[in-house]
mmCIF file of the N, C-alpha and C atoms, coordinates in Angstrom:
data_MODEL
# 
_entry.id   MODEL 
# 
loop_
_atom_site.group_PDB 
_atom_site.id 
_atom_site.type_symbol 
_atom_site.label_atom_id 
_atom_site.label_alt_id 
_atom_site.label_comp_id 
_atom_site.label_asym_id 
_atom_site.label_entity_id 
_atom_site.label_seq_id 
_atom_site.pdbx_PDB_ins_code 
_atom_site.Cartn_x 
_atom_site.Cartn_y 
_atom_site.Cartn_z 
_atom_site.occupancy 
_atom_site.B_iso_or_equiv 
_atom_site.pdbx_formal_charge 
_atom_site.auth_seq_id 
_atom_site.auth_comp_id 
_atom_site.auth_asym_id 
_atom_site.auth_atom_id 
_atom_site.pdbx_PDB_model_num 
ATOM 1   N N  . MET A 1 1  ? 0.918   -1.203  0.056  1.00 0.00 ? 1  MET A N  1 
ATOM 2   C CA . MET A 1 1  ? -0.229  -0.027  0.276  1.00 0.00 ? 1  MET A CA 1 
ATOM 3   C C  . MET A 1 1  ? 0.942   1.240   0.115  1.00 0.00 ? 1  MET A C  1 
ATOM 4   N N  . VAL A 1 2  ? 1.777   1.176   0.745  1.00 0.00 ? 2  VAL A N  1 
ATOM 5   C CA . VAL A 1 2  ? 2.797   2.425   0.922  1.00 0.00 ? 2  VAL A CA 1 
ATOM 6   C C  . VAL A 1 2  ? 3.360   2.854   -0.405 1.00 0.00 ? 2  VAL A C  1 
ATOM 7   N N  . GLU A 1 3  ? 4.096   1.772   -1.226 1.00 0.00 ? 3  GLU A N  1 
ATOM 8   C CA . GLU A 1 3  ? 4.774   1.809   -2.452 1.00 0.00 ? 3  GLU A CA 1 
ATOM 9   C C  . GLU A 1 3  ? 3.666   2.248   -3.690 1.00 0.00 ? 3  GLU A C  1 
ATOM 10  N N  . VAL A 1 4  ? 2.405   1.976   -3.484 1.00 0.00 ? 4  VAL A N  1 
ATOM 11  C CA . VAL A 1 4  ? 1.601   2.267   -4.729 1.00 0.00 ? 4  VAL A CA 1 
ATOM 12  C C  . VAL A 1 4  ? 0.455   3.429   -4.500 1.00 0.00 ? 4  VAL A C  1 
ATOM 13  N N  . GLY A 1 5  ? 0.276   3.722   -3.091 1.00 0.00 ? 5  GLY A N  1 
ATOM 14  C CA . GLY A 1 5  ? -1.038  4.464   -2.654 1.00 0.00 ? 5  GLY A CA 1 
ATOM 15  C C  . GLY A 1 5  ? -0.428  5.813   -1.889 1.00 0.00 ? 5  GLY A C  1 
ATOM 16  N N  . PRO A 1 6  ? -1.212  6.138   -0.940 1.00 0.00 ? 6  PRO A N  1 
ATOM 17  C CA . PRO A 1 6  ? -0.911  7.394   -0.394 1.00 0.00 ? 6  PRO A CA 1 
ATOM 18  C C  . PRO A 1 6  ? 0.081   7.371   0.396  1.00 0.00 ? 6  PRO A C  1 
ATOM 19  N N  . LYS A 1 7  ? 0.808   8.567   0.900  1.00 0.00 ? 7  LYS A N  1 
ATOM 20  C CA . LYS A 1 7  ? 2.280   8.600   1.200  1.00 0.00 ? 7  LYS A CA 1 
ATOM 21  C C  . LYS A 1 7  ? 2.133   7.866   2.869  1.00 0.00 ? 7  LYS A C  1 
ATOM 22  N N  . ALA A 1 8  ? 0.910   7.705   3.115  1.00 0.00 ? 8  ALA A N  1 
ATOM 23  C CA . ALA A 1 8  ? 0.890   7.737   4.893  1.00 0.00 ? 8  ALA A CA 1 
ATOM 24  C C  . ALA A 1 8  ? -0.175  6.332   5.043  1.00 0.00 ? 8  ALA A C  1 
ATOM 25  N N  . VAL A 1 9  ? -0.051  5.374   5.723  1.00 0.00 ? 9  VAL A N  1 
ATOM 26  C CA . VAL A 1 9  ? -0.997  4.615   5.778  1.00 0.00 ? 9  VAL A CA 1 
ATOM 27  C C  . VAL A 1 9  ? -1.404  4.368   7.570  1.00 0.00 ? 9  VAL A C  1 
ATOM 28  N N  . TYR A 1 10 ? -2.543  4.458   7.973  1.00 0.00 ? 10 TYR A N  1 
ATOM 29  C CA . TYR A 1 10 ? -2.747  4.744   9.288  1.00 0.00 ? 10 TYR A CA 1 
ATOM 30  C C  . TYR A 1 10 ? -3.501  3.237   9.766  1.00 0.00 ? 10 TYR A C  1 
ATOM 31  N N  . HIS A 1 11 ? -2.936  2.941   11.083 1.00 0.00 ? 11 HIS A N  1 
ATOM 32  C CA . HIS A 1 11 ? -3.757  1.583   11.926 1.00 0.00 ? 11 HIS A CA 1 
ATOM 33  C C  . HIS A 1 11 ? -4.506  2.384   12.717 1.00 0.00 ? 11 HIS A C  1 
ATOM 34  N N  . TYR A 1 12 ? -6.009  1.830   12.703 1.00 0.00 ? 12 TYR A N  1 
ATOM 35  C CA . TYR A 1 12 ? -6.992  1.925   13.887 1.00 0.00 ? 12 TYR A CA 1 
ATOM 36  C C  . TYR A 1 12 ? -7.628  1.139   14.390 1.00 0.00 ? 12 TYR A C  1 
ATOM 37  N N  . MET A 1 13 ? -7.479  0.906   15.707 1.00 0.00 ? 13 MET A N  1 
ATOM 38  C CA . MET A 1 13 ? -7.968  0.056   16.438 1.00 0.00 ? 13 MET A CA 1 
ATOM 39  C C  . MET A 1 13 ? -9.112  0.647   17.783 1.00 0.00 ? 13 MET A C  1 
ATOM 40  N N  . PHE A 1 14 ? -10.051 0.212   17.651 1.00 0.00 ? 14 PHE A N  1 
ATOM 41  C CA . PHE A 1 14 ? -11.006 0.599   18.568 1.00 0.00 ? 14 PHE A CA 1 
ATOM 42  C C  . PHE A 1 14 ? -11.208 -0.456  19.765 1.00 0.00 ? 14 PHE A C  1 
ATOM 43  N N  . SER A 1 15 ? -10.642 -0.226  21.008 1.00 0.00 ? 15 SER A N  1 
ATOM 44  C CA . SER A 1 15 ? -10.964 -1.229  21.944 1.00 0.00 ? 15 SER A CA 1 
ATOM 45  C C  . SER A 1 15 ? -11.680 -0.904  23.174 1.00 0.00 ? 15 SER A C  1 
ATOM 46  N N  . TYR A 1 16 ? -12.420 -0.048  23.031 1.00 0.00 ? 16 TYR A N  1 
ATOM 47  C CA . TYR A 1 16 ? -13.030 0.532   24.250 1.00 0.00 ? 16 TYR A CA 1 
ATOM 48  C C  . TYR A 1 16 ? -14.414 -0.194  24.309 1.00 0.00 ? 16 TYR A C  1 
ATOM 49  N N  . LYS A 1 17 ? -15.027 -0.804  25.316 1.00 0.00 ? 17 LYS A N  1 
ATOM 50  C CA . LYS A 1 17 ? -16.281 -1.653  25.483 1.00 0.00 ? 17 LYS A CA 1 
ATOM 51  C C  . LYS A 1 17 ? -16.777 -0.797  26.502 1.00 0.00 ? 17 LYS A C  1 
ATOM 52  N N  . GLY A 1 18 ? -17.999 -0.602  26.213 1.00 0.00 ? 18 GLY A N  1 
ATOM 53  C CA . GLY A 1 18 ? -18.962 0.414   27.205 1.00 0.00 ? 18 GLY A CA 1 
ATOM 54  C C  . GLY A 1 18 ? -20.357 -0.137  26.874 1.00 0.00 ? 18 GLY A C  1 
ATOM 55  N N  . ASP A 1 19 ? -21.124 0.717   27.490 1.00 0.00 ? 19 ASP A N  1 
ATOM 56  C CA . ASP A 1 19 ? -22.744 0.496   27.550 1.00 0.00 ? 19 ASP A CA 1 
ATOM 57  C C  . ASP A 1 19 ? -23.322 0.410   26.059 1.00 0.00 ? 19 ASP A C  1 
ATOM 58  N N  . ARG A 1 20 ? -22.760 0.931   25.058 1.00 0.00 ? 20 ARG A N  1 
ATOM 59  C CA . ARG A 1 20 ? -23.024 0.952   23.812 1.00 0.00 ? 20 ARG A CA 1 
ATOM 60  C C  . ARG A 1 20 ? -22.276 0.188   22.773 1.00 0.00 ? 20 ARG A C  1 
ATOM 61  N N  . SER A 1 21 ? -21.569 -0.355  23.190 1.00 0.00 ? 21 SER A N  1 
ATOM 62  C CA . SER A 1 21 ? -20.656 -1.524  22.406 1.00 0.00 ? 21 SER A CA 1 
ATOM 63  C C  . SER A 1 21 ? -21.640 -2.457  22.084 1.00 0.00 ? 21 SER A C  1 
ATOM 64  N N  . MET A 1 22 ? -21.400 -2.900  20.865 1.00 0.00 ? 22 MET A N  1 
ATOM 65  C CA . MET A 1 22 ? -22.023 -4.432  20.443 1.00 0.00 ? 22 MET A CA 1 
ATOM 66  C C  . MET A 1 22 ? -21.337 -5.520  21.017 1.00 0.00 ? 22 MET A C  1 
ATOM 67  N N  . ASP A 1 23 ? -21.984 -6.522  21.542 1.00 0.00 ? 23 ASP A N  1 
ATOM 68  C CA . ASP A 1 23 ? -21.322 -7.780  21.953 1.00 0.00 ? 23 ASP A CA 1 
ATOM 69  C C  . ASP A 1 23 ? -20.930 -8.742  20.730 1.00 0.00 ? 23 ASP A C  1 
ATOM 70  N N  . PRO A 1 24 ? -19.914 -9.295  20.670 1.00 0.00 ? 24 PRO A N  1 
ATOM 71  C CA . PRO A 1 24 ? -19.574 -10.265 19.750 1.00 0.00 ? 24 PRO A CA 1 
ATOM 72  C C  . PRO A 1 24 ? -20.432 -11.409 19.792 1.00 0.00 ? 24 PRO A C  1 
ATOM 73  N N  . ASP A 1 25 ? -20.331 -12.205 18.881 1.00 0.00 ? 25 ASP A N  1 
ATOM 74  C CA . ASP A 1 25 ? -20.871 -13.506 19.054 1.00 0.00 ? 25 ASP A CA 1 
ATOM 75  C C  . ASP A 1 25 ? -20.602 -14.052 20.113 1.00 0.00 ? 25 ASP A C  1 
ATOM 76  N N  . LEU A 1 26 ? -21.674 -14.709 21.036 1.00 0.00 ? 26 LEU A N  1 
ATOM 77  C CA . LEU A 1 26 ? -21.613 -15.473 21.863 1.00 0.00 ? 26 LEU A CA 1 
ATOM 78  C C  . LEU A 1 26 ? -20.917 -16.526 22.094 1.00 0.00 ? 26 LEU A C  1 
ATOM 79  N N  . ASN A 1 27 ? -21.137 -17.279 21.030 1.00 0.00 ? 27 ASN A N  1 
ATOM 80  C CA . ASN A 1 27 ? -20.631 -18.846 20.917 1.00 0.00 ? 27 ASN A CA 1 
ATOM 81  C C  . ASN A 1 27 ? -18.868 -18.339 20.601 1.00 0.00 ? 27 ASN A C  1 
ATOM 82  N N  . SER A 1 28 ? -18.397 -17.404 20.512 1.00 0.00 ? 28 SER A N  1 
ATOM 83  C CA . SER A 1 28 ? -17.208 -17.046 19.967 1.00 0.00 ? 28 SER A CA 1 
ATOM 84  C C  . SER A 1 28 ? -16.187 -17.110 21.053 1.00 0.00 ? 28 SER A C  1 
ATOM 85  N N  . THR A 1 29 ? -14.750 -17.689 20.944 1.00 0.00 ? 29 THR A N  1 
ATOM 86  C CA . THR A 1 29 ? -13.593 -17.550 21.813 1.00 0.00 ? 29 THR A CA 1 
ATOM 87  C C  . THR A 1 29 ? -12.782 -16.263 21.824 1.00 0.00 ? 29 THR A C  1 
ATOM 88  N N  . LEU A 1 30 ? -13.104 -15.408 21.054 1.00 0.00 ? 30 LEU A N  1 
ATOM 89  C CA . LEU A 1 30 ? -12.706 -14.208 21.017 1.00 0.00 ? 30 LEU A CA 1 
ATOM 90  C C  . LEU A 1 30 ? -13.041 -13.030 21.808 1.00 0.00 ? 30 LEU A C  1 
ATOM 91  N N  . ARG A 1 31 ? -12.176 -12.156 22.391 1.00 0.00 ? 31 ARG A N  1 
ATOM 92  C CA . ARG A 1 31 ? -12.506 -11.401 23.455 1.00 0.00 ? 31 ARG A CA 1 
ATOM 93  C C  . ARG A 1 31 ? -12.329 -9.963  22.828 1.00 0.00 ? 31 ARG A C  1 
ATOM 94  N N  . GLY A 1 32 ? -12.999 -8.916  23.267 1.00 0.00 ? 32 GLY A N  1 
ATOM 95  C CA . GLY A 1 32 ? -12.803 -7.883  23.042 1.00 0.00 ? 32 GLY A CA 1 
ATOM 96  C C  . GLY A 1 32 ? -14.007 -7.044  22.542 1.00 0.00 ? 32 GLY A C  1 
ATOM 97  N N  . VAL A 1 33 ? -14.147 -6.069  21.552 1.00 0.00 ? 33 VAL A N  1 
ATOM 98  C CA . VAL A 1 33 ? -15.260 -5.351  21.131 1.00 0.00 ? 33 VAL A CA 1 
ATOM 99  C C  . VAL A 1 33 ? -15.401 -6.174  19.883 1.00 0.00 ? 33 VAL A C  1 
ATOM 100 N N  . ALA A 1 34 ? -16.942 -5.899  19.345 1.00 0.00 ? 34 ALA A N  1 
ATOM 101 C CA . ALA A 1 34 ? -17.073 -6.237  18.114 1.00 0.00 ? 34 ALA A CA 1 
ATOM 102 C C  . ALA A 1 34 ? -16.779 -5.688  16.905 1.00 0.00 ? 34 ALA A C  1 
ATOM 103 N N  . HIS A 1 35 ? -16.674 -6.020  15.779 1.00 0.00 ? 35 HIS A N  1 
ATOM 104 C CA . HIS A 1 35 ? -16.394 -5.068  14.722 1.00 0.00 ? 35 HIS A CA 1 
ATOM 105 C C  . HIS A 1 35 ? -17.481 -4.046  14.424 1.00 0.00 ? 35 HIS A C  1 
ATOM 106 N N  . ALA A 1 36 ? -16.989 -2.677  14.334 1.00 0.00 ? 36 ALA A N  1 
ATOM 107 C CA . ALA A 1 36 ? -18.076 -1.788  13.996 1.00 0.00 ? 36 ALA A CA 1 
ATOM 108 C C  . ALA A 1 36 ? -18.548 -1.062  15.273 1.00 0.00 ? 36 ALA A C  1 
ATOM 109 N N  . SER A 1 37 ? -18.178 -1.622  16.273 1.00 0.00 ? 37 SER A N  1 
ATOM 110 C CA . SER A 1 37 ? -18.564 -1.451  17.585 1.00 0.00 ? 37 SER A CA 1 
ATOM 111 C C  . SER A 1 37 ? -18.436 0.236   17.737 1.00 0.00 ? 37 SER A C  1 
ATOM 112 N N  . ASP A 1 38 ? -17.475 0.963   17.111 1.00 0.00 ? 38 ASP A N  1 
ATOM 113 C CA . ASP A 1 38 ? -17.292 2.184   17.085 1.00 0.00 ? 38 ASP A CA 1 
ATOM 114 C C  . ASP A 1 38 ? -18.236 3.226   16.400 1.00 0.00 ? 38 ASP A C  1 
ATOM 115 N N  . LEU A 1 39 ? -19.062 2.270   15.924 1.00 0.00 ? 39 LEU A N  1 
ATOM 116 C CA . LEU A 1 39 ? -20.375 3.160   14.936 1.00 0.00 ? 39 LEU A CA 1 
ATOM 117 C C  . LEU A 1 39 ? -21.103 3.911   16.175 1.00 0.00 ? 39 LEU A C  1 
ATOM 118 N N  . ALA A 1 40 ? -21.218 2.829   16.977 1.00 0.00 ? 40 ALA A N  1 
ATOM 119 C CA . ALA A 1 40 ? -22.240 3.615   18.316 1.00 0.00 ? 40 ALA A CA 1 
ATOM 120 C C  . ALA A 1 40 ? -21.753 4.678   18.713 1.00 0.00 ? 40 ALA A C  1 
ATOM 121 N N  . TYR A 1 41 ? -20.457 4.882   18.768 1.00 0.00 ? 41 TYR A N  1 
ATOM 122 C CA . TYR A 1 41 ? -20.022 6.331   19.317 1.00 0.00 ? 41 TYR A CA 1 
ATOM 123 C C  . TYR A 1 41 ? -19.804 7.292   18.566 1.00 0.00 ? 41 TYR A C  1 
ATOM 124 N N  . LEU A 1 42 ? -20.020 6.841   17.282 1.00 0.00 ? 42 LEU A N  1 
ATOM 125 C CA . LEU A 1 42 ? -19.902 8.169   16.435 1.00 0.00 ? 42 LEU A CA 1 
ATOM 126 C C  . LEU A 1 42 ? -21.161 8.746   15.419 1.00 0.00 ? 42 LEU A C  1 
ATOM 127 N N  . PHE A 1 43 ? -22.339 7.702   15.598 1.00 0.00 ? 43 PHE A N  1 
ATOM 128 C CA . PHE A 1 43 ? -23.556 8.155   15.168 1.00 0.00 ? 43 PHE A CA 1 
ATOM 129 C C  . PHE A 1 43 ? -24.425 8.003   16.212 1.00 0.00 ? 43 PHE A C  1 
ATOM 130 N N  . ASP A 1 44 ? -25.527 8.500   15.987 1.00 0.00 ? 44 ASP A N  1 
ATOM 131 C CA . ASP A 1 44 ? -26.708 8.456   17.057 1.00 0.00 ? 44 ASP A CA 1 
ATOM 132 C C  . ASP A 1 44 ? -27.517 7.034   16.324 1.00 0.00 ? 44 ASP A C  1 
ATOM 133 N N  . ILE A 1 45 ? -27.438 6.394   17.333 1.00 0.00 ? 45 ILE A N  1 
ATOM 134 C CA . ILE A 1 45 ? -27.937 4.793   16.569 1.00 0.00 ? 45 ILE A CA 1 
ATOM 135 C C  . ILE A 1 45 ? -29.618 4.748   17.217 1.00 0.00 ? 45 ILE A C  1 
ATOM 136 N N  . ASP A 1 46 ? -30.578 4.538   16.635 1.00 0.00 ? 46 ASP A N  1 
ATOM 137 C CA . ASP A 1 46 ? -31.888 4.638   17.195 1.00 0.00 ? 46 ASP A CA 1 
ATOM 138 C C  . ASP A 1 46 ? -32.397 3.444   17.878 1.00 0.00 ? 46 ASP A C  1 
ATOM 139 N N  . PHE A 1 47 ? -31.633 2.366   17.885 1.00 0.00 ? 47 PHE A N  1 
ATOM 140 C CA . PHE A 1 47 ? -32.076 0.918   18.662 1.00 0.00 ? 47 PHE A CA 1 
ATOM 141 C C  . PHE A 1 47 ? -31.284 1.065   20.093 1.00 0.00 ? 47 PHE A C  1 
ATOM 142 N N  . ILE A 1 48 ? -30.463 2.049   20.368 1.00 0.00 ? 48 ILE A N  1 
ATOM 143 C CA . ILE A 1 48 ? -29.827 2.058   21.523 1.00 0.00 ? 48 ILE A CA 1 
ATOM 144 C C  . ILE A 1 48 ? -30.581 3.347   22.533 1.00 0.00 ? 48 ILE A C  1 
ATOM 145 N N  . ASP A 1 49 ? -31.320 2.731   23.494 1.00 0.00 ? 49 ASP A N  1 
ATOM 146 C CA . ASP A 1 49 ? -31.868 3.439   24.131 1.00 0.00 ? 49 ASP A CA 1 
ATOM 147 C C  . ASP A 1 49 ? -31.067 3.797   25.838 1.00 0.00 ? 49 ASP A C  1 
ATOM 148 N N  . GLY A 1 50 ? -31.772 4.552   26.500 1.00 0.00 ? 50 GLY A N  1 
ATOM 149 C CA . GLY A 1 50 ? -31.508 4.979   27.614 1.00 0.00 ? 50 GLY A CA 1 
ATOM 150 C C  . GLY A 1 50 ? -30.168 6.399   27.752 1.00 0.00 ? 50 GLY A C  1 
ATOM 151 N N  . ASP A 1 51 ? -29.892 6.549   28.813 1.00 0.00 ? 51 ASP A N  1 
ATOM 152 C CA . ASP A 1 51 ? -29.114 7.533   29.090 1.00 0.00 ? 51 ASP A CA 1 
ATOM 153 C C  . ASP A 1 51 ? -27.518 7.174   28.896 1.00 0.00 ? 51 ASP A C  1 
ATOM 154 N N  . ILE A 1 52 ? -26.612 8.206   28.344 1.00 0.00 ? 52 ILE A N  1 
ATOM 155 C CA . ILE A 1 52 ? -25.383 7.936   27.968 1.00 0.00 ? 52 ILE A CA 1 
ATOM 156 C C  . ILE A 1 52 ? -24.276 8.223   29.164 1.00 0.00 ? 52 ILE A C  1 
ATOM 157 N N  . SER A 1 53 ? -23.813 6.906   29.504 1.00 0.00 ? 53 SER A N  1 
ATOM 158 C CA . SER A 1 53 ? -23.072 7.404   30.698 1.00 0.00 ? 53 SER A CA 1 
ATOM 159 C C  . SER A 1 53 ? -21.615 8.058   30.434 1.00 0.00 ? 53 SER A C  1 
ATOM 160 N N  . GLU A 1 54 ? -21.105 8.524   31.638 1.00 0.00 ? 54 GLU A N  1 
ATOM 161 C CA . GLU A 1 54 ? -20.158 9.308   31.417 1.00 0.00 ? 54 GLU A CA 1 
ATOM 162 C C  . GLU A 1 54 ? -18.905 8.791   30.656 1.00 0.00 ? 54 GLU A C  1 
ATOM 163 N N  . ALA A 1 55 ? -18.574 7.904   31.222 1.00 0.00 ? 55 ALA A N  1 
ATOM 164 C CA . ALA A 1 55 ? -17.492 6.993   30.287 1.00 0.00 ? 55 ALA A CA 1 
ATOM 165 C C  . ALA A 1 55 ? -17.975 6.838   28.824 1.00 0.00 ? 55 ALA A C  1 
ATOM 166 N N  . ASP A 1 56 ? -18.799 6.789   28.430 1.00 0.00 ? 56 ASP A N  1 
ATOM 167 C CA . ASP A 1 56 ? -19.266 6.651   27.023 1.00 0.00 ? 56 ASP A CA 1 
ATOM 168 C C  . ASP A 1 56 ? -19.187 7.998   26.426 1.00 0.00 ? 56 ASP A C  1 
ATOM 169 N N  . GLN A 1 57 ? -19.920 9.214   27.237 1.00 0.00 ? 57 GLN A N  1 
ATOM 170 C CA . GLN A 1 57 ? -19.759 10.214  26.694 1.00 0.00 ? 57 GLN A CA 1 
ATOM 171 C C  . GLN A 1 57 ? -18.344 11.078  26.355 1.00 0.00 ? 57 GLN A C  1 
ATOM 172 N N  . LEU A 1 58 ? -17.578 10.656  27.252 1.00 0.00 ? 58 LEU A N  1 
ATOM 173 C CA . LEU A 1 58 ? -15.977 10.802  27.136 1.00 0.00 ? 58 LEU A CA 1 
ATOM 174 C C  . LEU A 1 58 ? -15.600 10.316  25.858 1.00 0.00 ? 58 LEU A C  1 
ATOM 175 N N  . THR A 1 59 ? -15.804 8.786   25.577 1.00 0.00 ? 59 THR A N  1 
ATOM 176 C CA . THR A 1 59 ? -15.331 8.302   24.597 1.00 0.00 ? 59 THR A CA 1 
ATOM 177 C C  . THR A 1 59 ? -15.975 8.674   23.224 1.00 0.00 ? 59 THR A C  1 
ATOM 178 N N  . ILE A 1 60 ? -17.348 9.226   23.303 1.00 0.00 ? 60 ILE A N  1 
ATOM 179 C CA . ILE A 1 60 ? -17.945 9.714   22.012 1.00 0.00 ? 60 ILE A CA 1 
ATOM 180 C C  . ILE A 1 60 ? -17.268 11.158  21.646 1.00 0.00 ? 60 ILE A C  1 
ATOM 181 N N  . ASN A 1 61 ? -16.759 11.944  22.665 1.00 0.00 ? 61 ASN A N  1 
ATOM 182 C CA . ASN A 1 61 ? -16.203 13.192  22.516 1.00 0.00 ? 61 ASN A CA 1 
ATOM 183 C C  . ASN A 1 61 ? -14.721 12.982  22.111 1.00 0.00 ? 61 ASN A C  1 
ATOM 184 N N  . ARG A 1 62 ? -13.949 12.009  22.519 1.00 0.00 ? 62 ARG A N  1 
ATOM 185 C CA . ARG A 1 62 ? -12.616 11.887  22.071 1.00 0.00 ? 62 ARG A CA 1 
ATOM 186 C C  . ARG A 1 62 ? -12.622 11.214  20.201 1.00 0.00 ? 62 ARG A C  1 
ATOM 187 N N  . LEU A 1 63 ? -13.548 10.221  20.208 1.00 0.00 ? 63 LEU A N  1 
ATOM 188 C CA . LEU A 1 63 ? -13.701 9.666   19.131 1.00 0.00 ? 63 LEU A CA 1 
ATOM 189 C C  . LEU A 1 63 ? -14.113 10.666  18.153 1.00 0.00 ? 63 LEU A C  1 
ATOM 190 N N  . THR A 1 64 ? -15.231 11.463  18.334 1.00 0.00 ? 64 THR A N  1 
ATOM 191 C CA . THR A 1 64 ? -15.469 12.404  16.949 1.00 0.00 ? 64 THR A CA 1 
ATOM 192 C C  . THR A 1 64 ? -14.500 13.264  17.031 1.00 0.00 ? 64 THR A C  1 
ATOM 193 N N  . THR A 1 65 ? -14.010 13.793  17.927 1.00 0.00 ? 65 THR A N  1 
ATOM 194 C CA . THR A 1 65 ? -12.889 14.827  17.842 1.00 0.00 ? 65 THR A CA 1 
ATOM 195 C C  . THR A 1 65 ? -11.767 14.075  16.870 1.00 0.00 ? 65 THR A C  1 
ATOM 196 N N  . MET A 1 66 ? -11.317 12.982  17.172 1.00 0.00 ? 66 MET A N  1 
ATOM 197 C CA . MET A 1 66 ? -10.151 12.063  16.327 1.00 0.00 ? 66 MET A CA 1 
ATOM 198 C C  . MET A 1 66 ? -10.447 11.988  15.100 1.00 0.00 ? 66 MET A C  1 
ATOM 199 N N  . TRP A 1 67 ? -11.659 11.939  14.840 1.00 0.00 ? 67 TRP A N  1 
ATOM 200 C CA . TRP A 1 67 ? -12.254 11.517  13.270 1.00 0.00 ? 67 TRP A CA 1 
ATOM 201 C C  . TRP A 1 67 ? -12.366 12.911  12.651 1.00 0.00 ? 67 TRP A C  1 
ATOM 202 N N  . THR A 1 68 ? -12.845 13.806  13.385 1.00 0.00 ? 68 THR A N  1 
ATOM 203 C CA . THR A 1 68 ? -12.741 15.263  12.636 1.00 0.00 ? 68 THR A CA 1 
ATOM 204 C C  . THR A 1 68 ? -11.789 15.542  12.368 1.00 0.00 ? 68 THR A C  1 
ATOM 205 N N  . ASN A 1 69 ? -10.700 15.346  13.171 1.00 0.00 ? 69 ASN A N  1 
ATOM 206 C CA . ASN A 1 69 ? -9.381  15.887  13.031 1.00 0.00 ? 69 ASN A CA 1 
ATOM 207 C C  . ASN A 1 69 ? -8.786  15.025  11.941 1.00 0.00 ? 69 ASN A C  1 
ATOM 208 N N  . PHE A 1 70 ? -9.018  14.215  11.684 1.00 0.00 ? 70 PHE A N  1 
ATOM 209 C CA . PHE A 1 70 ? -8.143  13.022  10.522 1.00 0.00 ? 70 PHE A CA 1 
ATOM 210 C C  . PHE A 1 70 ? -8.966  13.705  9.388  1.00 0.00 ? 70 PHE A C  1 
ATOM 211 N N  . ALA A 1 71 ? -10.330 13.821  9.705  1.00 0.00 ? 71 ALA A N  1 
ATOM 212 C CA . ALA A 1 71 ? -10.667 14.298  8.318  1.00 0.00 ? 71 ALA A CA 1 
ATOM 213 C C  . ALA A 1 71 ? -10.165 15.813  7.894  1.00 0.00 ? 71 ALA A C  1 
ATOM 214 N N  . LYS A 1 72 ? -9.837  16.782  8.733  1.00 0.00 ? 72 LYS A N  1 
ATOM 215 C CA . LYS A 1 72 ? -9.509  18.261  8.569  1.00 0.00 ? 72 LYS A CA 1 
ATOM 216 C C  . LYS A 1 72 ? -8.099  18.108  8.014  1.00 0.00 ? 72 LYS A C  1 
ATOM 217 N N  . TYR A 1 73 ? -7.113  17.292  8.902  1.00 0.00 ? 73 TYR A N  1 
ATOM 218 C CA . TYR A 1 73 ? -5.999  17.463  8.881  1.00 0.00 ? 73 TYR A CA 1 
ATOM 219 C C  . TYR A 1 73 ? -5.191  16.412  8.256  1.00 0.00 ? 73 TYR A C  1 
ATOM 220 N N  . GLY A 1 74 ? -5.829  15.331  8.026  1.00 0.00 ? 74 GLY A N  1 
ATOM 221 C CA . GLY A 1 74 ? -5.176  14.072  7.469  1.00 0.00 ? 74 GLY A CA 1 
ATOM 222 C C  . GLY A 1 74 ? -4.487  12.989  8.465  1.00 0.00 ? 74 GLY A C  1 
ATOM 223 N N  . TYR A 1 75 ? -4.324  13.784  9.801  1.00 0.00 ? 75 TYR A N  1 
ATOM 224 C CA . TYR A 1 75 ? -3.692  13.318  10.966 1.00 0.00 ? 75 TYR A CA 1 
ATOM 225 C C  . TYR A 1 75 ? -4.614  13.512  12.158 1.00 0.00 ? 75 TYR A C  1 
ATOM 226 N N  . VAL A 1 76 ? -4.183  12.977  13.206 1.00 0.00 ? 76 VAL A N  1 
ATOM 227 C CA . VAL A 1 76 ? -5.047  12.932  14.790 1.00 0.00 ? 76 VAL A CA 1 
ATOM 228 C C  . VAL A 1 76 ? -4.014  13.960  15.421 1.00 0.00 ? 76 VAL A C  1 
ATOM 229 N N  . LYS A 1 77 ? -4.407  15.115  15.879 1.00 0.00 ? 77 LYS A N  1 
ATOM 230 C CA . LYS A 1 77 ? -3.938  16.151  16.298 1.00 0.00 ? 77 LYS A CA 1 
ATOM 231 C C  . LYS A 1 77 ? -3.844  15.912  17.695 1.00 0.00 ? 77 LYS A C  1 
# 
């Protein structure tokens, strides 16, 4: 990718497991958060009800700031 694509390649890993996180397959032996769990912290998801915990709100604020900065500057400030 570096040789033929953009000048920089970034690795993105989301590992926060909070109240809005989607549970991985219960039959799986894998641990951690499920694929696309970060979407619940970036977008207003209709099927997630209830109040947002303080820890989840902090994650929402941090994640949206990082994504916004990446879109604006091409990197996270």
